[in-house]
C-alpha positions as CSV (number, residue, x, y, z in Angstrom):
1,M,0.8,25.1,1.1
2,T,-1.7,23.3,-1.3
3,R,0.3,19.8,-2.2
4,R,-0.8,16.8,-2.1
5,F,1.0,13.1,-2.9
6,P,1.1,12.6,-6.5
7,A,1.8,16.2,-7.4
8,L,4.8,15.9,-4.5
9,M,6.1,12.4,-5.9
10,M,6.0,13.1,-9.6
11,A,10.1,14.2,-9.0
12,A,10.4,11.2,-7.5
13,L,8.8,9.7,-9.7
14,L,10.4,10.6,-12.3
15,V,13.9,9.7,-11.0
16,V,12.5,6.0,-10.5
17,L,10.7,5.2,-13.5
18,G,11.3,7.7,-16.3
19,P,13.3,6.7,-19.0
20,L,16.2,9.6,-20.0
21,L,16.6,10.6,-23.6
22,G,20.4,10.7,-24.4
23,T,20.2,14.1,-25.9
24,A,24.1,16.3,-26.9
25,Y,23.8,19.7,-24.6
26,A,24.2,22.6,-26.8
27,A,22.5,26.2,-26.7
28,V,19.0,24.7,-28.5
29,P,16.7,26.1,-30.5
30,A,13.5,27.7,-28.5
31,N,10.0,27.9,-29.7
32,F,10.0,31.9,-28.4
33,T,12.1,34.3,-27.3
34,L,11.6,36.8,-24.4
35,L,12.0,39.9,-25.8
36,Y,11.4,41.7,-22.9
37,E,9.7,41.8,-19.5
38,Q,9.5,44.5,-17.3
39,T,7.8,44.2,-13.8
40,H,7.9,47.8,-11.6
41,Y,6.1,46.8,-7.3
42,Q,4.8,49.9,-6.3
43,V,4.4,49.2,-2.6
44,E,2.9,50.2,0.7
45,M,4.5,49.8,4.3
46,D,2.2,46.7,4.9
47,G,3.0,44.6,1.9
48,R,0.4,45.3,0.0
49,F,1.9,46.7,-3.8
50,V,0.9,46.7,-7.0
51,A,2.8,45.6,-10.2
52,T,2.8,46.3,-13.6
53,T,4.4,43.7,-15.9
54,R,5.4,44.5,-19.7
55,V,5.7,41.4,-21.4
56,G,6.7,40.6,-25.3
57,M,7.3,37.4,-26.7
58,R,8.7,36.1,-30.5
59,L,7.3,33.2,-31.8
60,D,10.7,31.4,-33.2
61,S,9.1,27.3,-34.7
62,E,6.2,26.6,-36.2
63,R,5.8,24.0,-33.2
64,A,5.2,27.4,-31.3
65,V,2.7,29.0,-34.0
66,T,0.8,25.4,-34.0
67,E,0.3,24.7,-30.1
68,M,-0.2,28.1,-28.9
69,K,-2.5,28.7,-26.8
70,P,-4.0,31.3,-24.8
71,I,-1.7,33.0,-21.7
72,R,-3.0,33.0,-18.7
73,L,-2.2,35.0,-15.2
74,P,-4.0,33.2,-12.2
75,Y,-4.3,34.9,-9.1
76,S,-6.4,35.2,-5.7
77,S,-9.6,37.7,-6.0
78,T,-10.0,37.4,-2.6
79,L,-6.7,38.5,-2.1
80,A,-5.6,40.5,-4.8
81,D,-6.7,42.1,-8.4
82,Q,-6.0,41.9,-11.7
83,E,-6.3,43.5,-15.2
84,A,-5.0,43.2,-18.7
85,L,-4.6,46.3,-19.7
86,E,-3.9,45.8,-23.4
87,A,-2.3,43.4,-25.8
88,W,-1.2,43.4,-29.4
89,T,0.4,41.2,-31.9
90,I,3.3,41.9,-34.1
91,D,3.2,40.4,-37.3
92,D,6.1,39.2,-39.3
93,Q,5.3,42.2,-41.3
94,G,5.7,44.7,-37.9
95,R,2.2,45.9,-38.3
96,R,0.6,45.8,-35.0
97,H,-2.7,44.4,-33.9
98,E,-4.6,44.7,-31.0
99,V,-6.2,42.1,-29.2
100,A,-10.2,42.5,-29.2
101,S,-11.8,43.0,-25.7
102,G,-13.5,39.9,-25.9
103,R,-10.3,37.7,-26.5
104,I,-9.4,38.9,-22.9
105,I,-10.9,37.3,-20.3
106,D,-11.1,37.5,-16.6
107,Q,-12.8,34.0,-15.1
108,P,-12.9,31.7,-12.2
109,E,-10.0,29.4,-12.3
110,T,-11.5,25.4,-13.2
111,A,-10.4,23.1,-10.9
112,T,-9.1,19.5,-12.0
113,G,-8.2,16.2,-10.5
114,T,-7.7,17.0,-6.5
115,S,-10.4,18.3,-4.6
116,T,-10.7,22.4,-4.5
117,F,-11.8,25.1,-2.8
118,T,-10.8,27.9,-4.2
119,D,-11.0,31.9,-4.8
120,L,-8.2,31.9,-8.0
121,R,-9.4,34.2,-11.1
122,V,-7.3,33.2,-14.0
123,V,-7.2,36.4,-16.9
124,S,-6.9,34.8,-19.9
125,I,-5.4,36.3,-23.5
126,D,-5.8,34.4,-26.3
127,F,-3.7,36.0,-28.9
128,P,-5.7,36.1,-32.3
129,N,-3.5,34.1,-35.5
130,P,-0.2,33.6,-34.5
131,R,2.1,33.6,-37.3
132,L,6.1,32.3,-37.1
133,G,8.8,35.1,-36.3
134,G,5.6,37.5,-35.2
135,E,4.9,39.1,-31.8
136,L,3.3,38.8,-29.1
137,H,2.9,41.7,-26.5
138,Y,0.3,42.5,-23.4
139,V,0.5,44.4,-20.1
140,V,-0.8,43.8,-16.6
141,R,-1.9,45.1,-13.7
142,Y,-1.8,43.1,-10.3
143,T,-2.9,44.5,-7.0
144,Q,-2.0,43.1,-3.9
145,Q,-4.9,44.4,-1.3
146,V,-4.1,42.0,1.3
147,P,-0.8,41.1,2.5
148,Y,0.0,37.6,3.2
149,F,1.7,38.6,6.5
150,E,1.6,42.5,7.7
151,G,4.6,44.5,6.8
152,W,5.9,41.2,4.3
153,F,6.8,42.2,1.1
154,S,8.7,39.6,-1.0
155,V,9.4,39.2,-4.5
156,V,11.5,35.8,-6.3
157,A,12.4,36.1,-9.9
158,N,14.4,33.8,-12.4
159,V,14.1,33.3,-16.3
160,S,13.6,30.1,-18.0
161,P,16.3,28.3,-19.6
162,S,14.1,26.8,-22.4
163,M,13.3,30.3,-23.5
164,P,16.4,33.0,-24.9
165,T,16.2,35.9,-22.6
166,A,17.1,39.3,-24.5
167,Y,16.0,41.4,-21.1
168,K,14.4,40.7,-17.9
169,E,14.0,43.9,-15.8
170,I,12.6,44.3,-12.1
171,S,12.0,47.2,-10.2
172,I,10.7,48.1,-7.0
173,D,9.4,51.6,-5.3
174,A,9.1,51.4,-1.9
175,P,8.9,53.6,1.6
176,A,12.1,54.5,2.5
177,G,11.6,53.2,5.9
178,M,10.7,50.0,4.4
179,A,14.7,48.1,4.8
180,L,14.6,45.6,2.0
181,T,17.1,42.7,1.9
182,S,17.9,41.2,-1.4
183,E,19.8,38.0,-3.4
184,V,21.7,39.1,-6.1
185,R,23.2,36.4,-8.5
186,G,23.4,37.5,-12.6
187,F,21.4,40.1,-12.3
188,I,23.0,43.9,-12.6
189,E,21.9,46.0,-9.5
190,D,21.5,49.5,-9.6
191,E,22.4,51.7,-7.2
192,A,19.8,52.3,-4.8
193,E,18.0,56.2,-4.3
194,T,16.1,58.0,-2.0
195,R,14.0,60.2,-3.5
196,E,10.4,62.1,-1.7
197,G,10.6,59.8,1.0
198,R,10.8,56.4,-1.6
199,R,13.1,54.2,-2.1
200,H,14.0,53.4,-5.7
201,Y,15.2,50.4,-6.7
202,R,16.0,48.3,-9.9
203,W,17.8,45.1,-11.2
204,T,18.4,44.1,-15.2
205,L,19.4,40.8,-17.2
206,T,20.3,41.0,-20.8
207,D,21.2,38.3,-23.5
208,Q,20.7,35.3,-21.8
209,P,20.8,32.2,-24.3
210,S,18.0,29.5,-23.9
211,R,20.0,26.0,-23.2
212,L,18.6,21.8,-22.5
213,V,16.8,21.4,-19.7
214,E,18.2,18.6,-18.5
215,P,16.5,15.0,-17.1
216,H,16.5,15.3,-13.0
217,E,18.0,18.6,-13.0
218,P,16.7,20.3,-10.0
219,S,14.5,24.4,-10.6
220,S,16.4,26.4,-12.9
221,I,16.8,29.4,-10.0
222,D,18.9,26.1,-7.9
223,S,21.9,27.1,-10.4
224,G,20.9,30.3,-13.0
225,P,20.3,33.4,-12.9
226,R,18.2,34.8,-9.0
227,L,16.8,37.3,-7.3
228,A,15.3,37.5,-4.4
229,V,13.8,40.6,-2.5
230,S,12.3,40.5,1.2
231,S,10.9,42.8,3.6
232,F,11.6,40.2,6.5
233,S,15.5,40.6,6.9
234,D,15.8,36.8,9.0
235,H,13.8,33.9,9.0
236,G,12.9,35.0,12.6
237,Q,10.3,37.6,11.3
238,L,8.4,35.0,9.0
239,A,7.9,33.0,12.3
240,A,7.2,35.3,14.5
241,A,4.1,36.4,11.7
242,Y,3.2,32.7,11.2
243,R,2.8,32.4,15.1
244,H,0.3,35.5,15.3
245,S,-1.8,34.4,12.7
246,A,-1.4,30.6,13.7
247,Q,-2.4,31.7,17.1
248,G,-4.8,29.3,18.7
249,K,-5.5,27.6,16.2
250,A,-4.2,23.9,17.1
251,R,-6.1,24.5,20.6
252,V,-6.6,21.4,22.5
253,T,-10.5,21.8,22.9
254,P,-12.8,18.9,24.7
255,A,-13.3,17.5,21.4
256,I,-9.9,17.2,20.3
257,Q,-8.6,15.7,23.6
258,R,-11.4,12.8,23.5
259,L,-10.5,12.2,20.2
260,A,-6.5,11.8,21.4
261,D,-7.7,9.8,23.9
262,R,-10.2,7.3,22.1
263,I,-7.2,6.9,19.3
264,T,-4.3,5.7,21.8
265,T,-6.2,3.7,24.2
266,G,-4.1,1.0,25.3
267,I,-0.6,3.1,24.3
268,E,1.2,3.9,27.1
269,E,4.6,5.2,25.2
270,P,4.7,7.9,23.7
271,R,6.3,7.4,20.9
272,E,3.6,5.0,20.0
273,Q,0.9,7.5,20.6
274,A,2.4,9.9,18.2
275,K,2.3,6.9,15.5
276,A,-1.2,6.1,16.5
277,L,-2.1,9.9,16.0
278,Y,-0.1,10.2,12.9
279,E,-1.5,7.7,11.2
280,W,-5.2,8.5,12.1
281,T,-4.7,11.8,11.2
282,S,-3.3,10.8,7.7
283,R,-6.2,7.4,7.1
284,E,-9.3,10.2,8.1
285,I,-9.0,13.5,7.5
286,R,-8.8,14.1,3.4
287,Y,-6.9,16.1,0.9
288,V,-8.9,19.3,-0.3
289,A,-6.6,22.4,-1.5
290,L,-7.4,25.2,-0.3
291,F,-7.1,28.6,-1.7
292,L,-9.1,30.9,-0.3
293,E,-8.3,34.3,1.5
294,R,-4.9,34.3,3.7
295,G,-4.9,30.0,3.3
296,G,-2.2,29.5,0.9
297,F,-0.5,30.6,4.6
298,V,-2.7,30.8,7.3
299,P,-4.3,27.0,8.9
300,H,-7.8,26.7,10.0
301,D,-8.1,26.1,14.2
302,A,-7.9,22.0,15.0
303,E,-11.1,21.5,16.0
304,T,-12.6,23.2,11.9
305,V,-10.2,20.6,10.1
306,L,-11.7,17.6,12.6
307,D,-15.7,18.8,12.1
308,A,-15.3,19.0,8.4
309,R,-12.3,15.4,7.7
310,Y,-10.3,18.0,5.2
311,G,-7.9,20.3,4.8
312,D,-4.9,21.3,3.2
313,C,-0.9,20.4,4.3
314,K,-1.2,23.1,7.1
315,D,-4.7,21.8,8.3
316,Y,-3.1,18.2,8.6
317,A,-0.3,20.0,10.6
318,T,-2.3,21.8,12.4
319,L,-4.6,19.0,13.8
320,L,-1.6,16.5,14.2
321,E,-0.2,19.3,16.9
322,A,-3.3,19.2,18.1
323,L,-3.7,15.9,18.9
324,L,-0.3,15.4,20.1
325,A,-0.5,18.4,22.5
326,A,-3.5,16.2,24.2
327,K,-1.3,13.4,24.9
328,G,1.6,15.8,26.3
329,I,3.8,15.2,23.0
330,D,5.2,18.8,22.0
331,S,5.8,19.2,18.5
332,R,6.0,22.5,15.9
333,P,5.2,23.6,12.3
334,V,7.8,23.7,10.1
335,M,7.7,25.4,6.3
336,V,9.6,23.5,3.5
337,N,9.6,24.0,-0.5
338,A,8.6,20.3,-2.2
339,S,9.6,21.1,-5.1
340,E,12.5,21.0,-7.3
341,T,14.2,23.9,-5.6
342,Y,16.8,23.1,-3.4
343,W,18.1,26.7,-2.6
344,H,17.2,28.1,0.4
345,P,18.4,32.4,0.5
346,A,19.3,33.8,3.7
347,M,16.3,35.8,4.2
348,P,12.5,34.6,4.1
349,V,10.8,34.8,0.6
350,M,8.0,33.3,-1.0
351,I,9.3,29.9,-1.8
352,Y,7.7,27.7,0.6
353,D,5.4,25.5,-0.7
354,H,4.6,22.9,1.7
355,M,4.2,22.6,5.7
356,I,4.7,19.2,7.9
357,N,5.8,19.0,12.0
358,Y,9.0,18.0,14.1
359,L,8.7,16.1,17.3
360,P,11.8,17.2,19.5
361,Q,10.8,14.7,22.1
362,F,12.3,11.9,19.0
363,G,14.0,14.2,16.5
364,L,11.6,13.2,13.8
365,F,9.5,15.3,11.2
366,V,7.0,13.6,10.1
367,D,4.4,14.6,7.1
368,A,0.7,13.5,7.4
369,T,-0.6,15.0,4.2
370,P,1.0,12.3,1.6
371,E,-2.2,9.3,2.8
372,M,-0.2,6.3,2.2
373,A,3.3,7.8,3.8
374,P,4.8,5.9,6.8
375,F,5.2,7.4,10.0
376,A,8.5,9.6,9.9
377,T,9.4,8.8,6.1
378,L,9.0,12.2,4.0
379,M,8.8,12.3,0.3
380,P,11.8,12.0,-1.8
381,S,10.9,15.7,-3.0
382,L,12.1,16.8,1.1
383,A,15.0,14.6,1.6
384,G,18.4,17.2,2.1
385,K,16.2,20.4,2.4
386,T,16.7,23.2,4.3
387,A,13.6,23.7,6.4
388,L,11.7,26.6,8.9
389,V,11.0,25.6,11.9
390,I,8.3,27.3,13.7
391,E,9.7,28.0,17.5
392,P,7.6,28.5,20.2
393,D,9.9,31.7,21.2
394,G,11.9,31.4,17.5
395,F,12.6,29.6,14.8
396,S,15.7,27.3,13.4
397,L,16.5,26.4,10.3
398,A,16.9,22.3,9.5
399,T,18.3,20.1,7.3
400,L,15.1,17.2,6.4
401,P,16.4,13.8,6.9
402,V,18.2,11.6,3.9
403,A,15.6,7.9,4.4
404,A,17.8,5.0,4.4
405,N,16.0,4.1,0.6
406,R,16.3,0.8,0.3
407,Q,14.4,-2.3,-1.9
408,T,14.9,-6.2,-2.0
409,I,13.2,-8.4,-4.6
410,E,13.2,-12.2,-4.5
411,T,12.1,-13.8,-7.8
412,E,11.5,-18.1,-7.6
413,A,10.9,-19.6,-10.8
414,T,10.7,-22.7,-13.2
415,L,11.6,-23.0,-16.2
416,D,9.5,-25.7,-18.2
417,E,10.2,-27.7,-21.9
418,N,8.0,-25.4,-23.7
419,G,10.0,-22.2,-22.9
420,V,7.3,-21.2,-20.3
421,L,9.4,-19.1,-17.1
422,A,6.4,-19.1,-14.8
423,G,7.3,-18.1,-10.7
424,R,6.7,-15.5,-8.3
425,T,8.2,-12.0,-7.1
426,A,7.9,-10.8,-4.3
427,I,8.6,-6.9,-3.5
428,E,9.7,-4.8,-0.2
429,G,10.3,-1.4,0.2
430,H,11.3,1.0,3.0
431,G,11.9,5.0,2.2
432,Y,10.7,6.4,-0.9
433,P,10.3,2.8,-2.7
434,E,7.7,1.9,-0.3
435,L,6.0,5.5,-0.6
436,I,6.2,4.5,-4.9
437,N,5.1,1.3,-4.0
438,R,2.0,2.1,-1.9
439,H,0.7,4.8,-4.2
440,A,1.0,3.1,-7.3
441,I,-0.6,-0.2,-5.9
442,G,-2.8,1.8,-4.0
443,S,-4.4,3.5,-7.2
444,V,-4.9,0.6,-9.0
445,R,-9.0,0.3,-9.0
446,P,-10.8,-2.8,-7.9
447,G,-10.4,-5.3,-10.2
448,A,-8.0,-4.1,-12.6
449,E,-5.0,-6.3,-10.9
450,A,-4.5,-8.7,-13.6
451,S,-4.4,-5.7,-16.0
452,Y,-1.5,-4.0,-14.5
453,A,0.3,-6.8,-13.2
454,S,0.2,-7.2,-17.3
455,Q,1.4,-4.0,-17.4
456,L,4.4,-4.1,-15.3
457,L,5.0,-7.3,-17.7
458,S,4.9,-5.7,-20.5
459,R,6.8,-2.8,-19.6
460,D,9.6,-5.1,-19.7
461,G,9.4,-6.6,-22.9
462,Y,7.3,-9.6,-21.6
463,R,4.5,-11.0,-22.7
464,G,2.4,-13.1,-20.5
465,Q,0.0,-13.1,-17.6
466,G,0.3,-12.1,-13.9
467,R,-1.5,-11.8,-10.6
468,L,-1.1,-9.4,-7.8
469,E,-1.1,-10.1,-3.9
470,H,0.2,-7.4,-1.8
471,S,-1.3,-6.2,1.7
472,E,-3.5,-2.9,1.9
473,P,-1.6,0.5,0.9
474,R,-3.6,2.3,3.6
475,D,-2.8,0.6,6.5
476,L,0.5,2.1,7.7
477,S,1.2,0.6,11.0
478,T,2.9,-2.4,9.3
479,P,5.5,-2.0,6.5
480,F,4.1,-2.8,2.9
481,A,5.0,-5.5,0.9
482,Y,3.4,-7.1,-2.9
483,A,3.7,-10.4,-4.8
484,L,3.4,-11.1,-8.3
485,D,2.3,-14.0,-9.4
486,F,3.7,-14.8,-13.4
487,S,3.9,-16.5,-16.5
488,L,5.4,-15.6,-19.6
489,E,5.4,-17.1,-22.6
490,D,8.6,-18.1,-25.1
491,Y,10.9,-16.9,-22.4
492,A,13.4,-19.6,-23.2
493,W,13.6,-22.4,-25.4
494,P,15.5,-25.4,-22.7
495,E,18.4,-26.7,-25.0
496,P,22.0,-26.7,-25.5
497,G,23.3,-23.4,-27.1
498,E,20.2,-21.5,-26.2
499,R,20.6,-18.1,-23.9
500,L,18.7,-18.0,-21.1
501,P,18.6,-14.3,-19.7
502,F,18.1,-13.2,-16.1
503,P,15.2,-11.2,-15.0
504,A,16.0,-8.0,-13.7
505,S,13.3,-6.1,-11.1
506,L,10.7,-8.2,-12.9
507,G,7.3,-7.0,-11.5
508,A,8.7,-4.1,-9.6
509,I,7.6,-0.8,-9.9
510,S,11.0,0.6,-9.8
511,G,14.1,-1.3,-9.6
512,L,17.9,-1.6,-11.1
513,R,16.5,-1.4,-14.8
514,N,15.0,1.7,-13.6
515,F,17.7,3.2,-11.7
516,I,20.2,2.7,-15.0
517,Y,18.6,5.5,-17.0
518,L,19.8,8.1,-14.5
519,G,22.8,7.7,-16.5
520,A,21.3,7.6,-19.7
521,Q,22.9,10.8,-20.8
522,P,26.0,11.1,-23.0
523,E,27.1,13.9,-20.6
524,R,25.3,16.4,-18.4
525,H,26.2,20.4,-18.0
526,Q,23.7,20.7,-15.1
527,P,23.2,19.0,-11.5
528,F,21.1,16.7,-11.0
529,I,19.0,15.3,-7.9
530,C,20.4,11.8,-6.8
531,L,18.8,10.5,-4.1
532,P,20.9,7.5,-2.1
533,I,19.1,4.1,-2.6
534,E,20.2,0.4,-2.3
535,Y,18.7,-2.4,-4.4
536,R,18.8,-6.3,-3.6
537,E,17.5,-8.7,-6.1
538,R,18.0,-12.6,-6.2
539,V,16.8,-14.6,-8.8
540,S,16.1,-18.6,-9.1
541,I,15.5,-20.2,-12.0
542,A,14.8,-23.9,-11.6
543,L,15.5,-25.8,-15.4
544,P,13.8,-28.8,-16.3
545,E,15.0,-32.1,-16.3
546,G,17.5,-33.1,-19.5
547,D,20.8,-32.8,-20.3
548,M,21.6,-30.1,-18.9
549,A,25.3,-31.3,-17.9
550,E,27.3,-27.5,-19.0
551,V,25.7,-24.6,-18.2
552,L,27.5,-21.4,-19.2
553,L,27.2,-18.5,-17.1
554,P,27.6,-14.8,-17.2
555,P,30.9,-13.2,-15.4
556,D,30.3,-11.7,-12.1
557,V,30.6,-8.5,-11.7
558,D,31.8,-6.0,-9.3
559,Q,32.2,-2.3,-9.9
560,T,33.1,0.1,-7.4
561,T,33.1,3.8,-8.1
562,A,33.1,6.7,-6.2
563,L,29.2,6.9,-6.1
564,G,28.8,3.5,-5.2
565,R,29.1,0.0,-5.7
566,Y,27.6,-2.8,-8.2
567,R,27.6,-6.2,-8.1
568,A,26.4,-9.7,-9.5
569,E,27.0,-13.3,-8.3
570,Y,25.8,-15.8,-10.3
571,R,26.1,-19.9,-9.2
572,R,24.6,-22.9,-10.1
573,I,23.0,-25.4,-7.9
574,G,21.8,-28.5,-9.4
575,M,19.2,-28.6,-11.8
576,R,18.9,-24.6,-10.4
577,L,20.3,-21.2,-11.2
578,E,20.9,-18.1,-9.8
579,V,22.1,-14.6,-9.5
580,E,22.7,-11.6,-6.6
581,R,22.6,-8.6,-7.4
582,Q,22.8,-5.7,-5.1
583,L,23.4,-1.6,-6.0
584,S,24.4,0.8,-3.0
585,F,24.5,4.1,-4.5
586,E,25.7,6.1,-2.0
587,P,26.3,9.9,-3.6
588,Q,27.4,12.7,-1.2
589,G,25.6,15.8,-3.4
590,G,27.1,18.8,-3.6
591,P,26.4,22.5,-2.9
592,I,23.1,22.9,-3.9
593,G,22.3,19.9,-1.7
594,P,22.8,16.7,-0.5
595,T,20.6,15.0,-2.7
596,V,22.1,17.1,-5.6
597,C,25.4,15.7,-7.6
598,G,27.2,17.8,-9.7
599,S,27.6,17.3,-13.4
600,Q,31.0,16.0,-12.8
601,D,29.8,13.2,-10.9
602,H,27.7,12.1,-14.1
603,P,31.3,10.5,-15.8
604,T,31.2,8.1,-12.2
605,L,27.7,7.6,-12.6
606,K,27.7,6.2,-16.2
607,A,30.5,4.3,-15.5
608,L,28.7,2.5,-12.6
609,T,24.9,2.3,-14.7
610,R,26.7,0.8,-17.8
611,A,28.4,-2.1,-15.8
612,M,24.8,-2.6,-15.0
613,A,23.1,-2.3,-17.8
614,R,26.0,-5.2,-19.5
615,D,24.8,-7.4,-16.9
616,L,20.8,-6.6,-16.8
617,D,21.4,-7.7,-20.6
618,A,23.7,-11.0,-19.7
619,S,22.3,-14.8,-20.5
620,A,23.3,-18.1,-19.7
621,R,24.3,-20.5,-22.1
622,L,22.6,-23.8,-22.0
């Protein structure tokens, strides 16, 4: 549970900002074929195990050959040991070549980006002289020496849709007294056998073709073949194991009490106290990824986090829990998956990678880990997810709320006689647009604001200059807003017969133009992430004095679909032309989750975004 804002926001940023390329859906040529992957687990009663994995793959493209990099297999050195037992290649003539021992390296993981304290190591296998049609093979033994929780053994397996899989096998040899629960889709399950006090399990998958990975689809584990195995039959066992390991970590010490009292000085209302404590934790604790011992699951105690002034998500949650308790405000730790995976099996497996807090007194979920998330605003990657709430004497499963995401853009501009459009755009968001805006503006280096403003303009094809004004992105006590003063050269010539475009989402980090890319695929065959959003944009352009008696405005638009509604209304008021645009996107989700649409929704989405695209390109005729 060691992620920070940039990594967690990536999926949402792609949904909002990433242009999609229209591509026909079909079985696609792959760079590799997975010839076989066989993993055998030898499990002990306390949750320790030895996993031996055999892998063979074939290089099917010149790209696979030219971009071939060493295979990297990470592990935690305080929890486990890992060794490459052998590795070899088979050339296109069928000859076997052993990989020299000097090309198999066990070394510390090099942390990049976010500050990290880590015990991670990596076994790296560098295969020499890869050839088209050649094969790569290796055998690795992984020994889990310390279980994450006493008695917990967990396996999750799936396949990569971008690589054909000829054969995949998972087998488990466990004590007969260790009851294993499984959830299977697509794999063939053999009947389990008991021999000499051990229980033997086996699952196989064959001849899985590759397919196109479509933009914004959730993890392949949500809709593709998958296998989940756990020695815990229900989430109550995992909750109890976490409570035991975290016992006393959120204790209210004198230092915690003094800090909580100081932060809430002059604040009497409990919800406002909780907000102040949340904002202090988010602002004052520095995120550091901690991969030490059982650091992935067990937090440090709150006072240690306070003294160090750094921690990861579970440390943020634990410190906030202690500060809230100091003011008599109850809270519970919450485990959730913050990746593109929405699947939540009936029994606990290792899918949780993030921790937040639940405040039952207010019915709010809060996440102090993202540095710039306002109180009770969750990252979009958490919206609609099923989460495990660690109750004092049990557990509950909760569906995390989907924010009321919205953004308003007001643009006031003047077109002069030289074709220059100059004015100001004011932008304010709520929900994930606010998170994206805060993060984007907060990441601009001091002194680079003018360059960033120019990038926002040039991204949309405009030539000119801009100047940013904004509130403080890290001040969570007030809503965040920013404005862009702009001057665009050669925008439109104010002469009869010339065309005058109405800018859309001018200067916006995300807006209507970005949204239309969600429907840009010619067709879809997979579900896709679809967060609800409302955009309101108003553009007003003052024309220069002159002979403008007749101006032909674009037609109004009102496109209503089962997924939402888009409207655009144009008008002239004296020498000023205006348009008001509004998108209300209200998807209902599907079987995977409330923020995941089905492929059958794509034609409806496409009809909506096509109407938007036509309108956003509309111009007035002077």
